[in-house]
All heavy atoms as an XYZ file, in Angstrom:
928
protein
N      39.804    -24.534     37.799
C      38.398    -23.992     37.744
C      37.859    -24.267     36.245
O      38.489    -24.055     35.260
C      38.566    -22.461     37.897
C      37.213    -21.818     37.972
S      37.536    -20.212     38.767
C      35.938    -19.838     39.382
N      36.538    -24.655     36.327
C      35.894    -25.091     35.005
C      35.074    -23.966     34.589
O      34.090    -23.587     35.243
C      35.171    -26.404     35.117
C      34.658    -26.935     33.950
O      35.118    -26.471     32.801
O      33.689    -27.731     33.991
N      35.280    -23.368     33.447
C      34.412    -22.317     32.814
C      33.431    -22.781     31.798
O      32.857    -22.084     31.022
C      35.294    -21.259     32.274
C      36.107    -20.462     33.173
C      37.524    -20.673     33.350
C      35.558    -19.621     34.065
C      38.239    -19.934     34.264
C      36.178    -18.862     34.995
C      37.571    -19.072     34.969
N      33.181    -24.030     31.719
C      32.321    -24.679     30.706
C      30.890    -24.146     30.785
O      30.254    -23.770     29.901
C      32.387    -26.147     30.677
O      33.671    -26.604     30.620
C      31.582    -26.741     29.558
N      30.384    -24.287     32.019
C      28.934    -23.772     32.231
C      28.673    -22.395     32.109
O      27.777    -21.974     31.256
C      28.509    -24.323     33.678
C      26.976    -24.223     33.853
C      26.557    -24.775     35.196
O      27.155    -25.991     35.541
O      25.553    -24.303     35.712
N      29.563    -21.534     32.716
C      29.360    -20.050     32.415
C      29.465    -19.724     30.960
O      28.811    -18.884     30.437
C      30.366    -19.304     33.311
C      30.683    -20.413     34.290
C      30.541    -21.758     33.703
N      30.529    -20.258     30.300
C      30.732    -20.014     28.915
C      29.599    -20.502     28.077
O      29.156    -19.829     27.057
C      32.035    -20.897     28.377
C      32.606    -20.473     27.075
C      32.847    -19.043     27.007
C      33.742    -21.320     26.738
N      28.863    -21.625     28.344
C      27.739    -22.061     27.658
C      26.643    -20.975     27.843
O      26.028    -20.680     26.787
C      27.185    -23.449     28.286
C      25.896    -23.876     27.663
C      25.820    -24.423     26.393
C      24.751    -23.827     28.545
C      24.652    -24.834     25.946
C      23.611    -24.192     28.081
C      23.519    -24.657     26.716
N      26.367    -20.524     28.977
C      25.351    -19.450     29.165
C      25.681    -18.190     28.442
O      24.798    -17.491     27.965
C      25.041    -19.257     30.661
C      24.421    -20.241     31.522
C      24.947    -21.040     32.379
C      23.223    -20.653     31.011
C      24.391    -22.011     33.125
C      22.435    -21.816     31.778
C      23.112    -22.387     32.754
O      22.419    -23.433     33.416
N      26.900    -17.815     28.449
C      27.349    -16.680     27.789
C      27.073    -16.722     26.218
O      26.549    -15.845     25.598
C      28.923    -16.364     28.012
C      29.428    -15.142     27.464
C      28.755    -13.846     27.925
C      30.887    -14.956     27.676
N      27.435    -17.970     25.705
C      27.245    -18.237     24.282
C      25.808    -18.079     23.973
O      25.301    -17.520     22.966
C      27.921    -19.390     23.821
C      29.439    -19.340     23.941
C      27.474    -19.829     22.397
C      30.240    -20.511     23.593
N      24.913    -18.806     24.883
C      23.562    -18.767     24.684
C      22.914    -17.311     24.718
O      22.127    -16.951     23.911
C      22.843    -19.736     25.648
N      23.369    -16.607     25.678
C      22.854    -15.128     25.728
C      23.314    -14.353     24.451
O      22.502    -13.566     24.034
C      23.499    -14.456     26.931
C      22.793    -14.791     28.320
C      23.612    -14.242     29.448
C      21.417    -14.332     28.253
N      24.481    -14.546     23.982
C      25.023    -13.770     22.848
C      24.219    -14.211     21.664
O      23.714    -13.424     20.743
C      26.471    -14.017     22.614
C      27.323    -13.194     23.693
C      27.048    -13.412     21.151
C      28.779    -13.595     23.650
N      23.951    -15.481     21.515
C      23.139    -16.038     20.322
C      21.777    -15.568     20.415
O      21.150    -15.021     19.356
N      21.130    -15.379     21.625
C      19.779    -14.896     21.735
C      19.668    -13.418     21.479
O      18.868    -12.982     20.755
C      19.159    -15.120     23.092
N      20.746    -12.661     21.765
C      20.849    -11.249     21.515
C      20.921    -10.985     20.048
O      20.407    -10.146     19.426
N      21.805    -11.826     19.308
C      21.953    -11.633     17.916
C      20.634    -12.065     17.071
O      20.274    -11.393     16.139
C      23.120    -12.610     17.356
C      24.467    -12.116     17.794
C      25.603    -13.217     17.450
C      24.888    -10.837     17.201
N      20.021    -13.079     17.641
C      18.729    -13.444     16.812
C      17.749    -12.307     17.141
O      17.087    -11.994     16.217
C      18.233    -14.780     17.386
C      16.840    -15.029     16.988
C      19.093    -15.962     17.008
N      17.641    -11.787     18.332
C      16.610    -10.748     18.591
C      17.014     -9.476     17.865
O      16.089     -8.806     17.241
N      18.251     -9.108     17.730
C      18.658     -7.908     16.881
C      18.433     -8.142     15.385
O      17.853     -7.259     14.756
C      20.247     -7.615     17.062
N      18.738     -9.316     14.923
C      18.481     -9.621     13.537
C      17.057     -9.531     13.181
O      16.537     -9.037     12.162
C      19.047    -10.950     13.106
N      16.150    -10.110     14.189
C      14.688    -10.058     13.996
C      14.175     -8.606     13.887
O      13.329     -8.246     13.137
C      14.120    -10.872     15.127
O      12.661    -10.746     15.071
N      14.659     -7.823     14.974
C      14.229     -6.396     15.023
C      14.608     -5.747     13.766
O      13.882     -4.830     13.266
C      14.751     -5.786     16.211
N      15.970     -5.799     13.286
C      16.363     -5.177     12.109
C      15.574     -5.670     10.860
O      15.160     -4.696     10.091
C      17.929     -5.460     11.942
C      18.419     -4.661     10.872
S      20.242     -4.926     10.774
C      20.410     -6.221      9.735
N      15.213     -6.803     10.629
C      14.468     -7.207      9.609
C      13.118     -6.678      9.546
O      12.535     -6.191      8.673
C      14.284     -8.827      9.543
C      13.371     -9.299      8.600
C      13.777     -9.354      7.221
C      12.045     -9.745      8.910
C      12.849     -9.803      6.259
C      11.204    -10.131      8.005
C      11.496    -10.231      6.594
O      10.742    -10.625      5.623
N      12.486     -6.639     10.844
C      11.133     -6.004     10.981
C      11.125     -4.588     10.591
O      10.197     -4.109      9.883
C      10.688     -6.265     12.371
C       9.212     -5.905     12.540
C       8.800     -6.246     13.940
C       7.277     -6.136     14.238
N       6.824     -6.505     15.534
N      12.120     -3.817     11.027
C      12.230     -2.477     10.801
C      12.399     -2.149      9.254
O      11.743     -1.344      8.726
C      13.270     -1.817     11.637
C      13.486     -0.316     11.469
C      14.381      0.330     12.481
N      14.441      1.592     12.255
C      15.514      2.479     12.378
N      16.691      2.000     12.845
N      15.476      3.727     12.244
N      13.338     -3.035      8.716
C      13.521     -2.807      7.321
C      12.476     -3.252      6.400
O      12.054     -2.485      5.450
C      14.833     -3.618      6.798
C      16.178     -3.032      7.386
C      17.303     -4.057      6.877
C      16.465     -1.735      6.726
N      11.672     -4.175      6.783
C      10.533     -4.644      6.051
C       9.425     -3.493      6.218
O       8.674     -3.367      5.143
C       9.895     -5.972      6.627
N       9.284     -2.886      7.288
C       8.271     -1.820      7.472
C       8.658     -0.618      6.747
O       7.846      0.013      6.089
C       8.155     -1.477      9.005
C       7.349     -2.489      9.728
C       7.337     -2.178     11.180
O       7.983     -1.154     11.479
O       6.714     -2.840     11.953
N       9.954     -0.428      6.552
C      10.404      0.863      5.901
C      10.324      0.646      4.406
O       9.967      1.641      3.793
C      11.848      1.076      6.404
C      12.338      2.384      5.765
C      13.620      2.885      6.286
N      14.057      3.939      5.452
C      14.659      4.947      5.959
N      14.841      5.052      7.192
N      15.091      5.948      5.163
N      10.860     -0.425      3.963
C      10.910     -0.526      2.533
C       9.818     -1.332      1.870
O       9.486     -1.375      0.643
C      12.321     -1.092      2.153
C      13.421     -0.153      2.475
C      14.216     -0.470      3.457
C      13.549      1.019      1.734
C      15.320      0.348      3.733
C      14.584      1.840      2.162
C      15.477      1.520      3.159
N       9.110     -2.216      2.635
C       8.162     -3.095      2.082
C       8.547     -3.759      0.792
O       7.925     -3.675     -0.176
C       6.750     -2.277      1.839
C       5.741     -2.594      2.881
O       5.818     -3.582      3.607
N       4.768     -1.718      3.010
N       9.552     -4.602      0.924
C      10.168     -5.164     -0.255
C       9.276     -6.101     -0.932
O       9.245     -6.116     -2.097
C      11.405     -6.015      0.157
C      12.547     -5.143      0.626
C      12.931     -3.984      0.227
C      13.431     -5.472      1.613
N      14.022     -3.431      0.854
C      14.394     -4.478      1.786
C      13.618     -6.677      2.478
C      15.509     -4.463      2.649
C      14.645     -6.617      3.320
C      15.609     -5.573      3.441
N       8.441     -6.794     -0.277
C       7.355     -7.628     -1.013
C       6.357     -6.955     -1.752
O       6.071     -7.289     -2.887
C       6.811     -8.622      0.160
C       7.642     -9.614      0.807
C       6.807    -10.363      1.951
C       8.265    -10.490     -0.146
N       5.969     -5.762     -1.080
C       5.055     -4.907     -1.963
C       5.740     -4.302     -3.070
O       5.070     -3.972     -4.091
C       4.481     -3.804     -0.972
C       3.505     -4.404     -0.070
O       2.993     -5.507     -0.291
O       3.093     -3.893      1.025
N       7.048     -3.835     -3.032
C       7.669     -3.194     -4.071
C       7.903     -4.095     -5.353
O       7.738     -3.643     -6.342
C       9.106     -2.898     -3.481
C       9.936     -1.971     -4.556
C      11.148     -1.503     -3.912
O      11.286     -1.406     -2.705
O      12.064     -1.266     -4.872
N       7.873     -5.408     -4.906
C       7.996     -6.365     -6.074
C       6.794     -6.412     -7.046
O       6.869     -6.539     -8.256
C       8.375     -7.815     -5.628
C       9.660     -7.883     -4.935
C       9.723     -9.232     -4.447
C      10.818     -7.530     -5.737
N       5.643     -6.162     -6.459
C       4.462     -6.187     -7.326
C       3.645     -5.006     -7.139
O       2.455     -4.939     -7.240
C       3.515     -7.438     -6.928
C       3.115     -7.510     -5.564
O       3.535     -6.646     -4.653
O       2.221     -8.305     -5.216
N       4.304     -3.806     -7.049
C       3.473     -2.585     -6.783
C       2.613     -2.119     -8.017
O       1.558     -1.735     -7.743
C       4.536     -1.453     -6.492
N       3.089     -2.533     -9.183
C       2.269     -2.166    -10.433
C       0.900     -2.941    -10.297
O      -0.107     -2.278    -10.503
C       3.121     -2.680    -11.601
C       4.234     -1.754    -11.969
O       4.138     -0.499    -11.558
O       5.061     -2.114    -12.575
N       1.048     -4.171    -10.035
C      -0.242     -5.002     -9.947
C      -1.115     -4.609     -8.847
O      -2.370     -4.426     -8.984
C       0.166     -6.418     -9.839
C       0.770     -7.118    -11.155
C       2.193     -6.943    -11.059
O       2.798     -6.629    -10.081
O       2.827     -7.095    -12.106
N      -0.575     -4.328     -7.697
C      -1.304     -3.743     -6.562
C      -2.012     -2.402     -6.837
O      -3.219     -2.291     -6.637
C      -0.453     -3.684     -5.305
C      -1.082     -3.021     -4.163
C       0.046     -5.011     -4.812
N      -1.260     -1.576     -7.373
C      -1.862     -0.151     -7.634
C      -2.871     -0.356     -8.720
O      -3.988      0.255     -8.666
C      -0.691      0.778     -8.012
C       0.059      1.108     -6.792
C      -1.437      2.134     -8.637
C       1.138      2.080     -6.872
N      -2.717     -1.187     -9.708
C      -3.691     -1.365    -10.798
C      -4.975     -1.933    -10.283
O      -6.014     -1.580    -10.611
C      -3.246     -2.171    -11.968
C      -2.210     -1.445    -12.882
O      -2.297     -0.259    -12.912
O      -1.475     -2.164    -13.624
N      -4.732     -2.822     -9.442
C      -5.855     -3.507     -8.763
C      -6.736     -2.465     -7.896
O      -7.962     -2.426     -7.982
C      -5.406     -4.602     -7.884
C      -6.539     -5.307     -7.045
C      -6.075     -6.375     -6.052
O      -4.775     -6.729     -6.189
O      -6.815     -6.770     -5.209
N      -5.916     -1.601     -7.118
C      -6.801     -0.693     -6.451
C      -7.358      0.470     -7.179
O      -8.374      1.075     -6.913
C      -5.895     -0.116     -5.298
C      -5.919     -1.039     -4.008
C      -4.712     -1.703     -3.720
C      -7.001     -1.373     -3.338
C      -4.566     -2.604     -2.617
C      -7.002     -2.192     -2.290
C      -5.806     -2.868     -1.999
O      -5.799     -3.843     -0.904
N      -6.750      0.831     -8.392
C      -7.285      1.725     -9.262
C      -8.636      1.198     -9.720
O      -9.666      1.883     -9.832
C      -6.405      2.104    -10.305
C      -7.012      2.866    -11.484
C      -5.201      2.995     -9.880
N      -8.709     -0.069    -10.126
C      -9.846     -0.694    -10.647
C     -10.884     -0.765     -9.576
O     -12.093     -0.426     -9.812
C      -9.553     -2.123    -11.089
C     -10.654     -2.906    -11.525
C     -11.419     -2.737    -12.779
C     -11.244     -3.951    -10.775
C     -12.538     -3.444    -13.094
C     -12.425     -4.614    -10.943
C     -13.007     -4.387    -12.216
O     -14.143     -4.972    -12.562
N     -10.524     -1.210     -8.321
C     -11.492     -1.187     -7.194
C     -11.923      0.168     -6.882
O     -13.116      0.387     -6.546
C     -10.744     -1.863     -5.902
C     -10.609     -3.287     -6.011
C      -9.988     -3.840     -4.887
C      -9.790     -5.359     -4.945
N      -9.083     -5.912     -3.718
N     -11.082      1.260     -6.955
C     -11.506      2.638     -6.658
C     -12.477      3.131     -7.731
O     -13.441      3.799     -7.326
N     -12.416      2.673     -9.034
C     -13.226      3.086     -9.984
C     -14.598      2.416     -9.790
O     -15.640      3.059     -9.895
C     -12.783      2.888    -11.364
C     -11.653      3.796    -11.642
C     -13.769      3.008    -12.455
C     -10.891      3.534    -12.961
N     -14.573      1.166     -9.423
C     -15.817      0.458     -9.052
C     -16.539      1.059     -7.893
O     -17.756      1.228     -7.872
C     -15.647     -1.100     -8.860
C     -14.953     -1.813     -9.932
C     -15.890     -1.575    -11.318
O     -17.066     -1.709    -11.201
N     -15.241     -1.408    -12.360
N     -15.620      1.504     -6.813
C     -16.177      2.067     -5.680
C     -16.951      3.461     -6.056
O     -17.935      3.780     -5.618
C     -15.135      2.403     -4.606
C     -15.548      3.251     -3.580
C     -16.260      2.863     -2.409
C     -15.397      4.703     -3.377
N     -16.426      3.948     -1.637
C     -15.856      5.079     -2.159
C     -14.729      5.602     -4.250
C     -15.863      6.366     -1.761
C     -14.718      6.933     -3.806
C     -15.234      7.305     -2.560
N     -16.126      4.115     -6.955
C     -16.768      5.496     -7.450
C     -17.978      5.299     -8.156
O     -18.910      6.010     -8.011
N     -18.188      4.144     -9.011
C     -19.384      3.999     -9.734
C     -20.558      3.728     -8.795
O     -21.669      4.190     -8.915
C     -19.219      2.765    -10.638
C     -18.459      3.040    -11.956
C     -18.385      1.829    -12.670
C     -17.809      1.963    -14.092
N     -17.769      0.759    -14.837
N     -20.300      2.897     -7.885
C     -21.304      2.527     -6.825
C     -21.759      3.623     -5.987
O     -22.854      3.942     -5.768
C     -20.696      1.421     -5.865
O     -20.250      0.259     -6.693
C     -21.701      0.992     -4.967
N     -20.665      4.548     -5.559
C     -21.062      5.584     -4.860
C     -21.821      6.660     -5.513
O     -22.791      7.193     -5.255
C     -19.588      6.306     -4.383
C     -19.820      7.435     -3.461
N     -20.337      7.478     -2.246
C     -19.566      8.861     -3.629
C     -20.318      8.621     -1.744
N     -19.824      9.450     -2.563
N     -21.530      6.892     -6.925
C     -22.298      7.839     -7.763
C     -23.602      7.260     -8.024
O     -24.619      7.991     -8.069
C     -21.427      8.027     -9.079
C     -20.176      8.901     -8.924
C     -19.572      8.973    -10.366
C     -20.582     10.276     -8.444
N     -23.698      5.981     -8.095
C     -25.031      5.345     -8.464
C     -26.094      5.597     -7.251
O     -27.154      6.058     -7.357
C     -24.937      3.995     -8.743
C     -26.130      3.330     -9.265
C     -25.948      1.788     -9.767
N     -24.794      1.667    -10.615
C     -23.765      0.892    -10.494
N     -23.721      0.209     -9.303
N     -22.891      0.834    -11.401
N     -25.434      5.498     -6.038
C     -26.226      5.691     -4.852
C     -26.560      7.255     -4.693
O     -27.704      7.552     -4.391
C     -25.376      5.264     -3.579
C     -25.170      3.925     -3.407
C     -24.141      3.511     -2.413
O     -23.623      4.380     -1.694
O     -24.014      2.269     -2.114
N     -25.598      8.034     -4.990
C     -26.051      9.570     -4.908
C     -27.032      9.975     -6.023
O     -27.986     10.678     -5.780
C     -24.732     10.419     -5.218
C     -23.756     10.451     -3.995
C     -22.424     11.225     -4.468
C     -24.317     11.029     -2.808
N     -26.775      9.345     -7.228
C     -27.862      9.623     -8.261
C     -29.246      9.111     -7.870
O     -30.257      9.818     -8.090
C     -27.360      8.806     -9.570
N     -29.359      7.992     -7.210
C     -30.549      7.437     -6.799
C     -31.217      8.278     -5.740
O     -32.474      8.617     -5.655
C     -30.529      6.073     -6.411
C     -30.367      5.032     -7.436
C     -30.004      3.578     -6.952
O     -29.958      3.397     -5.773
O     -29.739      2.822     -7.924
N     -30.309      8.810     -4.840
C     -30.721      9.570     -3.644
C     -31.290     10.936     -4.175
O     -32.252     11.458     -3.625
C     -29.600      9.710     -2.625
C     -29.872     10.506     -1.448
C     -28.756     10.516     -0.518
C     -29.054     11.210      0.722
N     -27.860     11.417      1.686
N     -30.534     11.605     -5.005
C     -30.806     12.932     -5.371
C     -31.546     13.014     -6.734
O     -31.863     14.152     -7.302
C     -29.565     13.833     -5.485
C     -28.967     14.018     -4.094
N     -29.472     14.623     -3.074
C     -27.777     13.501     -3.675
C     -28.711     14.598     -2.017
N     -27.662     13.816     -2.442
N     -31.725     11.898     -7.483
C     -32.464     11.840     -8.739
C     -31.808     12.684     -9.717
O     -32.507     13.462    -10.549
C     -33.976     12.191     -8.635
N     -30.425     12.643     -9.788
C     -29.710     13.423    -10.819
C     -28.735     12.508    -11.566
O     -28.507     11.395    -10.925
C     -28.913     14.507    -10.132
C     -29.707     15.737     -9.434
C     -28.763     16.673     -9.003
C     -29.591     17.821     -8.415
N     -28.722     18.968     -7.921
N     -28.403     12.822    -12.713
C     -27.376     12.162    -13.395
C     -26.006     12.671    -13.064
O     -25.726     13.871    -12.988
C     -27.572     12.237    -14.996
C     -26.795     11.293    -15.730
O     -26.515     10.248    -15.110
O     -26.591     11.447    -16.880
N     -25.019     11.646    -12.823
C     -23.649     12.114    -12.481
C     -22.594     11.583    -13.517
O     -22.896     10.580    -14.138
C     -23.350     11.721    -11.060
C     -24.111     12.512     -9.957
C     -23.605     10.261    -10.835
N     -21.576     12.243    -13.655
C     -20.418     11.905    -14.576
C     -19.230     11.257    -13.822
O     -18.668     11.892    -12.890
C     -20.059     13.135    -15.333
C     -18.972     12.803    -16.336
O     -18.858     11.648    -16.670
O     -18.178     13.741    -16.583
N     -18.897      9.997    -14.272
C     -17.769      9.491    -13.592
C     -16.520     10.161    -13.849
O     -15.553     10.079    -13.005
C     -17.687      7.803    -13.966
C     -16.656      7.145    -13.405
C     -16.934      6.966    -11.922
C     -16.668      5.697    -14.072
N     -16.365     11.033    -14.889
C     -15.119     11.556    -15.291
C     -15.004     13.059    -14.711
O     -14.076     13.730    -15.083
N     -15.898     13.386    -13.851
C     -15.867     14.752    -13.232
C     -14.651     14.802    -12.193
O     -14.315     13.883    -11.754
C     -17.167     14.949    -12.403
N     -14.058     15.999    -12.349
C     -12.796     16.176    -11.481
C     -12.947     15.799    -10.079
O     -12.077     15.247     -9.467
C     -12.388     17.554    -11.738
C     -13.063     17.950    -12.973
C     -14.346     17.154    -13.065
N     -14.121     16.163     -9.461
C     -14.387     15.841     -8.024
C     -14.480     14.399     -7.807
O     -14.056     13.903     -6.869
C     -15.768     16.623     -7.713
C     -15.697     18.003     -7.709
C     -16.036     18.513     -9.089
O     -16.719     17.684     -9.926
O     -15.834     19.706     -9.495
N     -15.052     13.721     -8.741
C     -15.284     12.248     -8.702
C     -13.833     11.604     -8.757
O     -13.465     10.642     -7.989
C     -16.093     11.593     -9.632
C     -16.238     10.142     -9.667
C     -17.537     12.294     -9.547
N     -13.055     12.028     -9.773
C     -11.627     11.494     -9.901
C     -10.796     11.725     -8.615
O     -10.101     10.865     -8.139
C     -11.066     12.145    -11.114
C     -11.757     11.570    -12.413
C      -9.492     11.695    -11.179
C     -11.198     12.070    -13.675
N     -10.992     13.054     -8.045
C     -10.267     13.316     -6.795
C     -10.727     12.395     -5.643
O      -9.891     11.804     -4.876
C     -10.636     14.630     -6.303
C      -9.828     15.694     -7.159
O      -8.785     15.255     -7.729
O     -10.252     16.884     -7.183
N     -12.048     12.019     -5.544
C     -12.511     11.131     -4.616
C     -11.870      9.586     -4.790
O     -11.508      9.091     -3.766
C     -14.028     11.036     -4.611
C     -14.747     12.180     -3.975
O     -14.031     12.988     -3.314
O     -15.851     12.431     -4.228
N     -11.880      9.185     -5.972
C     -11.300      7.942     -6.315
C      -9.817      7.889     -6.013
O      -9.376      6.922     -5.415
C     -11.506      7.524     -7.769
C     -13.118      7.344     -7.954
C     -10.760      6.348     -8.250
C     -13.433      7.162     -9.555
N      -9.084      8.935     -6.350
C      -7.593      8.982     -5.963
C      -7.394      8.974     -4.632
O      -6.581      8.292     -4.032
C      -6.939     10.125     -6.711
C      -5.631     10.405     -6.221
C      -6.945     10.072     -8.156
N      -8.351      9.741     -3.757
C      -8.145      9.735     -2.263
C      -8.589      8.351     -1.740
O      -8.070      8.067     -0.604
C      -9.007     10.884     -1.743
C      -8.486     12.219     -2.082
O      -7.164     12.379     -2.227
N      -9.262     13.280     -2.138
N      -9.376      7.638     -2.397
C      -9.673      6.339     -1.928
C      -8.465      5.333     -2.239
O      -8.179      4.543     -1.368
C     -10.910      5.878     -2.599
C     -11.511      4.511     -2.084
C     -12.283      4.413     -1.048
C     -11.164      3.242     -2.557
N     -12.539      2.989     -0.862
C     -11.859      2.331     -1.824
C     -10.362      2.749     -3.642
C     -11.784      0.964     -1.965
C     -10.409      1.395     -3.821
C     -11.077      0.526     -2.984
N      -7.956      5.490     -3.265
C      -6.814      4.601     -3.818
C      -5.471      4.801     -3.002
O      -4.766      3.840     -2.464
C      -6.552      4.633     -5.231
C      -5.235      3.950     -5.754
C      -7.774      4.078     -6.097
N      -5.107      6.110     -2.770
C      -3.728      6.321     -2.223
C      -3.456      5.768     -0.946
O      -2.388      5.174     -0.678
C      -3.600      7.967     -2.099
C      -3.321      8.551     -3.501
S      -1.899      7.812     -4.500
C      -0.632      8.219     -3.408
N      -4.385      5.621      0.042
C      -4.083      5.015      1.432
C      -3.800      3.550      1.256
O      -3.203      2.963      2.110
C      -5.250      5.381      2.358
C      -5.910      6.406      1.688
C      -5.623      6.372      0.322
N      -4.365      2.978      0.200
C      -4.228      1.480     -0.001
C      -3.055      1.032     -0.720
O      -2.818     -0.121     -0.834
C      -5.503      1.026     -0.670
C      -6.806      1.203      0.225
C      -8.057      1.023     -0.496
C      -9.277      1.257      0.352
N      -9.248      2.296      1.109
N      -2.326      1.995     -1.268
C      -1.130      1.614     -2.029
C      -0.059      1.285     -1.121
O       0.115      1.785     -0.018
C      -0.671      2.916     -2.901
O      -0.333      3.888     -2.187
C      -1.644      3.127     -4.016
N       0.897      0.316     -1.586
C       2.095      0.033     -0.786
C       2.949      1.177     -0.443
O       2.985      2.184     -1.193
C       2.903     -0.944     -1.591
C       1.980     -1.527     -2.593
C       0.990     -0.413     -2.833
N       3.538      1.170      0.711
C       4.347      2.225      1.256
C       5.570      2.429      0.167
O       6.065      3.544     -0.057
C       4.961      2.003      2.645
C       3.930      2.029      3.709
C       4.543      1.718      5.058
C       3.505      1.587      6.143
N       4.092      1.172      7.420
N       6.080      1.373     -0.363
C       7.189      1.385     -1.321
C       6.800      2.133     -2.569
O       7.675      2.451     -3.356
C       7.707      0.008     -1.505
N       5.522      2.193     -2.781
C       5.030      2.691     -4.200
C       5.577      4.120     -4.365
O       5.877      4.550     -5.455
C       3.619      2.653     -4.363
N       5.619      4.898     -3.224
C       6.070      6.312     -3.445
C       7.526      6.379     -3.805
O       7.890      7.243     -4.534
C       5.866      6.960     -2.189
O       6.659      6.470     -1.054
N       8.344      5.445     -3.492
C       9.638      5.338     -3.812
C       9.819      5.021     -5.263
O      10.828      5.274     -5.914
C      10.417      4.315     -3.023
C      10.548      4.757     -1.573
C      11.490      3.967     -0.722
C      11.484      4.353      0.748
N      11.961      5.582      0.942
N       8.840      4.372     -5.842
C       8.863      3.924     -7.270
C       8.206      5.029     -8.147
O       8.049      4.817     -9.346
C       8.074      2.637     -7.444
C       8.758      1.351     -6.777
C       7.788      0.211     -6.789
C      10.060      1.114     -7.351
N       7.768      6.047     -7.644
C       7.210      7.200     -8.336
C       5.762      7.212     -8.495
O       5.103      8.031     -9.248
N       5.054      6.427     -7.665
C       3.459      6.553     -7.556
C       3.107      7.532     -6.703
O       3.034      7.272     -5.378
C       2.986      5.007     -7.191
C       3.275      4.048     -8.211
C       4.314      3.043     -8.037
C       2.414      3.945     -9.232
C       4.473      2.139     -9.031
C       2.715      2.986    -10.252
C       3.688      2.030    -10.101
O       3.852      1.158    -11.034
N       2.865      8.707     -7.219
C       2.346      9.797     -6.315
C       0.879     10.006     -6.804
O       0.272      9.476     -7.566
C       3.223     11.160     -6.468
C       3.434     11.468     -7.906
O       2.715     11.105     -8.723
N       4.536     12.260     -8.089
N       0.358     11.080     -6.064
C      -1.141     11.408     -6.415
C      -1.399     11.742     -7.965
O      -2.423     11.280     -8.516
C      -1.669     12.455     -5.603
C      -2.262     12.053     -4.196
C      -2.923     13.223     -3.559
C      -3.717     12.611     -2.449
N      -4.589     13.623     -1.825
N      -0.378     12.423     -8.460
C      -0.627     12.877     -9.936
C      -0.601     11.574    -10.776
O      -1.308     11.476    -11.707
C       0.538     13.895    -10.334
C       0.349     15.141     -9.648
C       0.902     15.234     -8.279
O       1.795     14.370     -7.835
O       0.364     16.115     -7.408
N       0.285     10.662    -10.595
C       0.446      9.510    -11.348
C      -0.727      8.619    -11.291
O      -1.337      8.183    -12.280
C       1.726      8.775    -11.029
C       2.003      7.529    -11.985
C       2.342      7.811    -13.362
C       1.728      6.299    -11.476
C       2.556      6.677    -14.003
C       1.845      5.214    -12.373
C       2.425      5.382    -13.716
O       2.522      4.363    -14.525
N      -1.226      8.448     -9.965
C      -2.489      7.671     -9.796
C      -3.644      8.402    -10.445
O      -4.546      7.688    -11.076
C      -2.591      7.362     -8.322
C      -4.068      6.702     -8.018
C      -1.559      6.557     -7.685
N      -3.673      9.673    -10.430
C      -4.798     10.471    -11.117
C      -4.736     10.129    -12.584
O      -5.899      9.955    -13.185
C      -4.610     11.854    -10.754
C      -5.747     12.708    -11.324
C      -5.444     14.194    -11.030
N      -6.689     15.072    -11.424
C      -7.758     15.101    -10.884
N      -8.121     14.631     -9.720
N      -8.676     15.890    -11.488
N      -3.487     10.112    -13.133
C      -3.454      9.888    -14.630
C      -3.938      8.399    -14.937
O      -4.570      8.150    -15.879
C      -2.090     10.029    -15.020
C      -1.575     11.481    -15.085
C      -0.131     11.660    -15.452
O       0.554     10.629    -15.772
O       0.455     12.677    -15.235
N      -3.565      7.521    -14.012
C      -4.121      6.125    -14.160
C      -5.566      5.963    -14.231
O      -6.164      5.378    -15.026
C      -3.426      5.194    -13.121
C      -1.972      4.755    -13.217
C      -1.595      3.914    -12.009
C      -1.712      3.958    -14.455
N      -6.182      6.731    -13.218
C      -7.590      6.707    -13.058
C      -8.348      7.327    -14.209
O      -9.248      6.748    -14.741
C      -8.045      7.350    -11.674
C      -9.535      7.586    -11.691
C      -7.552      6.569    -10.449
N      -7.795      8.521    -14.694
C      -8.404      9.120    -15.750
C      -8.280      8.269    -16.952
O      -9.280      8.231    -17.801
C      -7.648     10.449    -16.055
C      -8.036     11.502    -14.969
C      -7.277     12.682    -15.176
O      -6.187     12.882    -15.843
O      -7.713     13.747    -14.453
N      -7.184      7.535    -17.259
C      -7.022      6.762    -18.522
C      -7.932      5.527    -18.349
O      -8.541      5.105    -19.345
C      -5.562      6.380    -18.592
O      -5.161      5.415    -17.700
N      -8.131      4.991    -17.260
C      -8.954      3.880    -17.168
C     -10.513      4.210    -17.296
O     -11.205      3.597    -17.896
C      -8.907      3.286    -15.564
C      -7.807      2.364    -15.380
C      -8.138      0.927    -15.828
N      -7.041      0.084    -15.665
C      -6.937     -0.899    -14.629
N      -7.861     -0.743    -13.733
N      -5.922     -1.564    -14.510
N     -10.810      5.489    -16.795
C     -12.115      5.882    -16.966
C     -12.372      6.226    -18.480
O     -13.540      5.965    -18.988
C     -12.427      7.193    -16.153
C     -12.531      6.688    -14.638
C     -13.692      7.854    -16.545
C     -12.768      7.841    -13.696
N     -11.476      6.820    -19.197
C     -11.660      6.896    -20.612
C     -11.774      5.656    -21.430
O     -12.474      5.664    -22.374
C     -10.363      7.784    -21.166
C     -10.520      9.226    -21.124
C      -9.417      9.823    -21.822
N      -8.500     10.227    -20.675
C      -7.115     10.026    -20.661
N      -6.529      9.593    -21.807
N      -6.479     10.356    -19.623
N     -11.087      4.638    -20.921
C     -11.258      3.297    -21.586
C     -12.607      2.563    -21.393
O     -12.895      1.566    -21.982
C     -10.153      2.430    -21.213
C      -8.777      2.965    -21.649
O      -8.676      3.707    -22.623
O      -7.778      2.476    -21.078
N     -13.363      3.088    -20.413
C     -14.692      2.416    -20.089
C     -15.697      2.662    -21.123
O     -15.766      3.608    -21.754
C     -15.122      2.802    -18.702
C     -14.435      2.403    -17.524
C     -14.924      2.893    -16.231
C     -14.283      0.874    -17.502
């Protein structure tokens, strides 16, 4: 009796299962840890803090024109809005590196002071 053909199919099935399991494990780990984002989390967060401040300036300018009032970019409510705009855009791995709302708030406040 020749088992060559069934053995070939068995090896092919095992190989396909291993590739599928490795692919699923890589995808799950990549989603959980976001390794690529973790490598450049500082640059990504700095970029979004800058974009958040620009968004805040534009938003305040629109409100000032609409209500004919002068607004302060350094107001606590404005800083909260900017932080709430930045946080969903930060990498998932950033929280593991210590980037929480308080830290991002400090980054935003220091950037605003430097303007």
